[in-house]
C-alpha positions as CSV (number, residue, x, y, z in Angstrom):
1,S,74.9,27.7,-77.0
2,S,76.5,28.7,-73.7
3,A,73.0,29.3,-72.3
4,S,72.0,25.8,-73.2
5,N,75.3,24.5,-71.5
6,T,74.5,26.3,-68.3
7,N,71.0,24.9,-68.4
8,T,72.2,21.4,-69.1
9,A,74.8,21.4,-66.3
10,P,72.3,22.1,-63.5
11,T,69.9,19.7,-65.0
12,A,72.5,17.0,-65.2
13,S,73.6,17.8,-61.7
14,L,70.0,17.5,-60.4
15,H,69.6,14.2,-62.3
16,S,72.8,13.0,-60.7
17,K,71.6,14.0,-57.2
18,I,68.2,12.4,-57.8
19,E,69.8,9.2,-58.9
20,S,72.1,9.3,-55.9
21,L,69.1,9.9,-53.6
22,K,67.2,7.0,-55.3
23,V,70.2,4.7,-54.6
24,Q,70.3,5.9,-51.0
25,L,66.6,5.4,-50.7
26,A,66.8,1.8,-52.1
27,K,69.6,1.0,-49.7
28,S,67.7,2.4,-46.8
29,Q,64.6,0.5,-47.8
30,K,66.7,-2.7,-47.9
31,E,68.2,-2.0,-44.5
32,L,64.7,-1.2,-43.1
33,A,63.3,-4.5,-44.5
34,A,66.3,-6.4,-42.9
35,V,65.7,-4.7,-39.6
36,Q,62.0,-5.5,-39.8
37,T,62.7,-9.1,-40.5
38,Q,65.2,-9.2,-37.6
39,N,62.6,-7.5,-35.3
40,H,60.0,-10.1,-36.3
41,T,62.4,-12.9,-35.6
42,L,63.3,-11.4,-32.2
43,Q,59.6,-11.0,-31.4
44,Q,59.1,-14.7,-32.2
45,K,62.0,-15.6,-30.0
46,V,60.7,-13.5,-27.1
47,G,57.3,-15.1,-27.5
48,T,58.9,-18.6,-27.4
49,L,60.9,-17.6,-24.3
50,E,57.9,-16.2,-22.6
51,A,56.0,-19.4,-23.3
52,T,58.9,-21.5,-22.0
53,V,59.1,-19.4,-18.8
54,A,55.4,-19.7,-18.2
55,S,55.6,-23.5,-18.8
56,T,58.6,-23.8,-16.5
57,E,56.8,-21.7,-13.8
58,R,53.8,-24.0,-14.0
59,E,56.0,-27.1,-13.7
60,I,57.9,-25.7,-10.7
61,E,54.5,-24.9,-9.0
62,A,53.3,-28.4,-9.7
63,Q,56.5,-29.9,-8.3
64,A,56.3,-27.7,-5.2
65,A,52.7,-28.8,-4.7
66,E,53.7,-32.4,-5.1
67,L,56.6,-32.0,-2.6
68,E,54.1,-30.3,-0.2
69,R,51.7,-33.3,-0.5
70,A,54.6,-35.8,-0.1
71,G,55.8,-33.9,3.0
72,Q,52.3,-33.9,4.5
73,E,51.9,-37.6,3.8
74,M,55.3,-38.3,5.4
75,E,54.2,-36.3,8.5
76,N,51.0,-38.3,8.7
77,I,52.9,-41.6,8.4
78,R,55.3,-40.4,11.2
79,K,52.4,-39.4,13.4
80,T,50.7,-42.8,12.8
81,T,53.9,-44.6,13.5
82,R,54.5,-42.7,16.7
83,D,50.9,-43.4,17.8
84,E,51.3,-47.1,17.0
85,Q,54.7,-47.2,18.8
86,D,53.2,-45.5,21.9
87,E,50.3,-48.0,21.9
88,M,52.7,-50.9,21.5
89,I,54.9,-49.7,24.4
90,E,51.8,-49.2,26.5
91,D,50.5,-52.7,25.7
92,H,54.0,-54.1,26.4
93,E,54.1,-52.4,29.8
94,E,50.7,-53.7,30.7
95,E,51.7,-57.3,29.6
96,L,54.9,-56.9,31.6
97,E,53.0,-55.7,34.6
98,E,50.6,-58.7,34.3
99,L,53.5,-61.1,34.0
100,Q,55.2,-59.6,37.1
101,K,51.9,-59.9,39.0
102,E,51.5,-63.6,37.9
103,H,55.1,-64.3,38.8
104,Q,54.7,-62.7,42.2
105,A,51.5,-64.7,42.7
106,E,53.3,-67.9,41.9
107,L,56.1,-67.0,44.3
108,D,53.5,-66.2,47.1
109,K,52.0,-69.6,46.9
């Protein structure tokens, strides 16, 4: 009878350890599943952020190109305006010279 008690005690102890390990395993599996879910969510967020960054970079590049075009257009307008102004000044000077000649001719009569 004492031999069967000594056999039973280690067996009960082993069953207890096995049950404890099963509980720990189940807990660890739940934690792993939670971490995997978190990881998946974070990967989705990273993907979304990467897409947002890429979109923002494209938008910034498009705006920079538009500013470059607008700056070039303004420079062209300034050049055209300067050229027109120079031409007007030259025409005005020629007209003024003609008027002065006509006036002098009238005075010389």
